[in-house]
C-alpha positions as CSV (number, residue, x, y, z in Angstrom):
1,M,0.0,0.0,0.0
2,Y,2.4,2.8,1.2
3,R,6.1,2.3,0.6
4,K,7.5,5.7,1.8
5,M,5.9,7.9,4.4
6,L,6.8,11.3,5.7
7,L,5.9,12.0,9.2
8,A,5.9,15.8,10.0
9,Y,6.4,16.2,13.7
10,D,6.4,19.3,16.0
11,G,6.3,17.6,19.4
12,S,2.8,19.0,20.3
13,V,0.0,16.8,21.7
14,D,-1.6,16.8,18.3
15,G,1.7,16.0,16.7
16,R,2.3,13.0,19.0
17,L,-1.1,11.6,18.0
18,A,-0.3,12.0,14.3
19,L,3.2,10.4,14.9
20,G,1.6,7.4,16.6
21,E,-1.0,7.0,13.9
22,G,1.6,7.3,11.1
23,A,4.0,5.0,12.8
24,R,1.3,2.3,13.3
25,L,0.4,2.6,9.6
26,A,4.0,2.3,8.6
27,Q,4.3,-0.8,10.7
28,L,1.3,-2.4,9.0
29,C,2.5,-1.4,5.5
30,G,6.2,-2.2,6.1
31,A,6.9,1.4,4.8
32,Q,10.1,3.4,5.1
33,V,9.7,6.4,7.3
34,C,11.2,9.8,7.2
35,L,10.6,12.0,10.3
36,L,10.7,15.7,9.7
37,A,10.7,18.6,12.1
38,V,10.7,22.2,10.6
39,V,12.0,25.2,12.5
40,Q,9.7,27.9,11.4
41,I,11.8,31.0,10.7
42,S,9.3,33.9,10.8
43,T,10.0,37.5,10.1
44,G,9.8,38.2,13.9
45,I,12.5,35.7,14.6
46,V,14.7,37.1,11.9
47,L,14.3,40.6,13.3
48,A,14.9,39.4,16.9
49,E,18.1,37.6,15.7
50,G,19.4,41.0,14.6
51,V,18.9,42.3,18.2
52,H,19.7,39.2,20.2
53,S,21.9,36.8,18.4
54,G,21.4,33.2,19.0
55,I,17.6,33.1,18.9
56,V,17.6,31.0,15.7
57,G,20.1,28.7,17.3
58,D,17.9,28.3,20.4
59,Q,14.9,27.4,18.2
60,S,17.0,24.9,16.3
61,E,18.1,23.3,19.6
62,V,14.5,23.0,20.8
63,Y,13.5,21.3,17.5
64,R,16.6,19.0,17.6
65,N,15.3,17.8,20.9
66,I,11.8,17.4,19.6
67,L,13.1,15.4,16.6
68,A,15.2,13.2,18.9
69,E,12.2,12.4,21.0
70,G,10.1,11.5,17.9
71,E,12.9,9.4,16.6
72,R,13.1,7.5,19.9
73,R,9.4,6.9,19.9
74,L,9.6,5.4,16.3
75,R,12.6,3.3,17.2
76,D,10.7,1.9,20.2
77,M,8.0,0.8,17.8
78,G,10.6,-1.1,15.7
79,L,10.9,1.5,12.9
80,R,14.2,2.9,11.5
81,P,13.3,6.4,10.6
82,E,15.5,8.8,8.7
83,A,15.3,12.0,10.8
84,R,15.6,15.5,9.2
85,L,15.6,19.0,10.7
86,N,14.8,21.7,8.2
87,M,14.4,25.5,8.5
88,G,11.8,27.6,6.8
89,D,8.0,27.7,6.2
90,P,6.5,24.3,7.2
91,G,4.2,23.9,4.3
92,P,6.8,24.3,1.5
93,E,9.4,22.4,3.5
94,I,7.1,19.4,4.0
95,C,6.2,19.4,0.3
96,A,9.9,19.6,-0.8
97,V,10.9,16.7,1.4
98,A,7.9,14.7,0.3
99,R,8.9,15.2,-3.3
100,E,12.6,14.5,-2.6
101,I,11.9,11.1,-0.9
102,E,9.0,10.3,-3.3
103,A,6.6,9.8,-0.4
104,D,3.3,8.0,-0.9
105,L,1.9,9.5,2.2
106,V,2.5,12.5,4.4
107,V,1.1,12.4,8.0
108,V,0.6,15.6,10.0
109,G,-1.2,16.6,13.1
110,H,-3.7,19.4,13.3
111,R,-4.2,22.1,15.9
112,Q,-7.4,24.1,16.0
113,H,-6.8,27.8,15.2
114,G,-9.2,30.7,15.5
115,T,-10.3,32.5,12.3
116,L,-7.9,35.4,12.9
117,A,-4.9,33.1,13.5
118,R,-5.8,31.1,10.3
119,W,-6.2,34.3,8.3
120,W,-2.9,35.8,9.7
121,S,-0.6,32.8,9.3
122,G,-2.5,30.5,6.9
123,S,-3.0,26.9,7.4
124,V,-0.2,24.4,6.8
125,T,-2.7,21.6,6.2
126,T,-4.5,23.6,3.6
127,Y,-1.2,24.4,1.9
128,L,-0.3,20.7,1.9
129,A,-3.7,19.7,0.5
130,D,-3.2,22.1,-2.4
131,H,0.5,21.3,-3.1
132,L,1.3,17.7,-2.3
133,A,1.4,15.2,-5.1
134,C,0.8,12.3,-2.7
135,S,-1.8,11.4,-0.1
136,L,-2.2,13.4,3.1
137,L,-3.4,12.0,6.5
138,I,-4.3,14.3,9.3
139,G,-3.6,12.0,12.3
140,R,-5.9,12.5,15.3
141,M,-6.5,9.0,16.7
142,E,-4.8,7.5,19.7
143,M,-3.2,4.3,18.4
144,S,-2.2,1.3,20.3
145,N,1.0,-0.4,19.4
146,P,1.1,-4.2,19.8
147,H,5.0,-4.0,20.1
148,V,4.8,-1.6,22.9
149,D,1.4,-1.9,24.4
150,R,1.3,-5.6,25.2
151,P,-1.9,-6.8,26.8
152,K,-1.6,-7.9,30.4
153,V,-2.3,-11.6,30.9
154,R,-4.4,-12.4,33.8
155,S,-3.5,-15.6,35.6
156,K,-6.5,-17.8,36.5
157,A,-6.7,-18.8,40.1
158,L,-6.8,-22.5,40.6
């Protein structure tokens, strides 16, 4: 079904749900997995970097830790992800990596935004739906993993 999957991960609660759902699907399909975190470099961060150097580096360090945590979770599930940390606008970065690795499926989380926030910053999910050449899954379900979540066996009393 799916051979190559791109899991976009930001470490949020919604991102963790999507990561789990994408990872479980990758297990079932035997797909290769690329884990991507994108450090969003906004105009505000660029301006702040001019005043207080090191802000971009600080953001990069935060996302390196997020990426490492996601990679650990995937490895715990028996997957061998390729992990990438990119900088830029998340929508175009996710699309570029999906094209580069020839992904069959991109998995992302979704956070509710108010109308003003969506208008101001746009929606990454909408951008992806308009620009990806592969399937897009917005992961929202809590997934169990049989490799990690082994059922407890009750012993019968004799």
